[in-house]
C-alpha positions as CSV (number, residue, x, y, z in Angstrom):
1,X,-12.7,-0.1,11.6
2,X,-11.6,3.2,9.2
3,X,-8.4,5.0,9.7
4,X,-7.5,8.6,10.0
5,X,-5.3,10.0,7.4
6,X,-3.1,12.9,7.6
7,X,-2.2,15.8,4.9
8,X,1.1,18.0,4.9
9,X,0.2,19.6,1.7
10,X,2.9,21.6,-0.1
11,X,3.1,23.7,-3.9
12,X,5.1,20.6,-5.6
13,X,4.8,17.6,-2.6
14,X,2.3,16.2,-0.6
15,X,3.0,13.9,2.7
16,X,0.6,12.0,3.6
17,X,0.5,9.7,6.8
18,X,-2.2,6.9,7.9
19,X,-3.0,5.4,11.1
20,X,-3.6,1.7,12.0
21,X,-7.5,0.8,11.7
22,X,-7.5,1.1,15.2
23,X,-6.5,4.8,15.3
24,X,-3.7,3.7,17.7
25,X,-0.2,4.1,15.7
26,X,0.2,7.2,13.1
27,X,2.4,6.0,9.9
28,X,4.1,7.3,6.9
29,X,2.5,6.3,4.0
30,X,4.0,7.9,0.9
31,X,4.9,11.5,-1.0
32,X,3.1,12.1,-3.8
33,X,3.3,15.1,-6.5
34,X,0.6,17.8,-5.2
35,X,-0.9,17.6,-8.7
36,X,-1.6,14.0,-7.7
37,X,-3.1,14.2,-4.6
38,X,-6.7,14.1,-5.6
39,X,-6.2,11.0,-8.2
40,X,-4.4,9.0,-5.4
41,X,-7.1,9.5,-2.9
42,X,-9.8,8.3,-5.1
43,X,-7.5,5.1,-5.5
44,X,-6.7,4.8,-1.7
45,X,-10.2,5.9,-0.4
46,X,-11.5,2.8,-2.7
47,X,-9.1,0.1,-1.0
48,X,-9.4,1.3,2.6
49,X,-11.6,2.7,5.0
50,X,-11.1,6.3,6.3
51,X,-12.7,7.8,8.4
52,X,-11.3,11.7,8.4
53,X,-8.9,13.7,6.5
54,X,-6.6,15.6,8.9
55,X,-4.8,18.2,7.0
56,X,-1.8,20.6,8.3
57,X,-2.6,24.8,8.5
58,X,0.5,26.9,8.0
59,X,0.5,29.7,10.5
60,X,3.4,32.3,11.6
61,X,4.1,31.7,15.3
62,X,1.8,34.8,15.7
63,X,-0.7,33.0,14.3
64,X,-0.9,35.0,10.9
65,X,-1.0,33.2,7.5
66,X,2.2,32.2,5.9
67,X,2.5,32.3,2.3
68,X,1.5,28.7,2.1
69,X,-1.9,29.2,3.9
70,X,-4.1,30.1,0.9
71,X,-2.3,27.0,-1.1
72,X,-3.9,24.9,1.7
73,X,-7.0,26.5,1.8
74,X,-7.5,26.1,-1.8
75,X,-6.5,22.2,-1.6
76,X,-9.0,21.8,1.1
77,X,-11.8,23.5,-1.3
78,X,-10.9,21.0,-3.6
79,X,-10.9,18.3,-1.1
80,X,-14.5,19.0,0.1
81,X,-15.7,19.2,-3.3
82,X,-14.1,15.9,-4.5
83,X,-14.9,14.0,-1.2
84,X,-18.1,15.5,0.0
85,X,-18.9,13.0,2.3
86,X,-15.5,12.6,4.1
87,X,-14.7,14.8,7.5
88,X,-11.9,17.0,7.2
89,X,-10.2,19.0,10.0
90,X,-7.3,21.4,10.0
91,X,-4.6,21.2,12.6
92,X,-1.6,23.7,13.2
93,X,1.5,22.2,11.3
94,X,4.0,24.8,12.6
95,X,7.2,23.1,13.4
96,X,6.4,19.6,12.1
97,X,9.3,19.9,9.0
98,X,11.8,21.4,12.0
99,X,10.6,18.3,13.8
100,X,10.6,16.0,11.2
101,X,14.4,16.9,10.0
102,X,15.4,16.3,13.9
103,X,13.6,13.1,13.8
104,X,16.0,12.1,11.0
105,X,19.2,13.2,12.6
106,X,17.9,10.7,15.6
107,X,17.3,7.8,13.7
108,X,21.0,8.4,12.7
109,X,19.7,9.1,8.5
110,X,22.6,9.9,6.5
111,X,23.1,13.8,5.2
112,X,21.9,12.8,1.6
113,X,18.8,10.8,3.5
114,X,18.0,13.9,5.3
115,X,17.7,16.0,2.2
116,X,14.9,14.2,0.8
117,X,12.2,16.6,1.0
118,X,9.8,13.9,0.3
119,X,10.7,12.0,2.8
120,X,10.5,15.2,5.6
121,X,6.8,15.7,4.1
122,X,5.6,12.3,5.0
123,X,7.3,12.3,8.4
124,X,5.8,15.9,8.8
125,X,2.4,14.3,8.2
126,X,3.2,11.4,10.5
127,X,4.2,13.6,13.2
128,X,1.0,15.7,12.8
129,X,-1.2,12.8,12.8
130,X,0.4,11.3,15.6
131,X,-0.3,14.6,18.3
132,X,-3.6,14.5,16.8
133,X,-3.8,10.9,18.1
134,X,-2.5,12.1,21.7
135,X,-5.0,15.0,21.5
136,X,-7.7,13.5,20.6
137,X,-7.2,9.7,20.3
């Protein structure tokens, strides 16, 4: 069975989360430098069957584009070029970074751990994927 893979794309870092093969649970996989995303995915797809890529689309509360929207749109273009057979779907990523930080607080992580932006990105990707599973799973 194939997994779903979720991307929280950023200028410097990209958080990645995946489901289990049965698509029940979303788990943080890693955070990679954004410029290393394509090589990372090529390697991961060679090892693990993935059914679909989910990517967070940044929008303002009023549905207008944010400063990061064009960056994500460019990444989507590259993903479609590199993996033309892979279905790709965008999801709303509003508030996921705040939700990730709140989750880190609830987990009792120390202040220095909560400042780890890579961990925030990975948790944000996990939250997006878990919400996707709850809605469509």
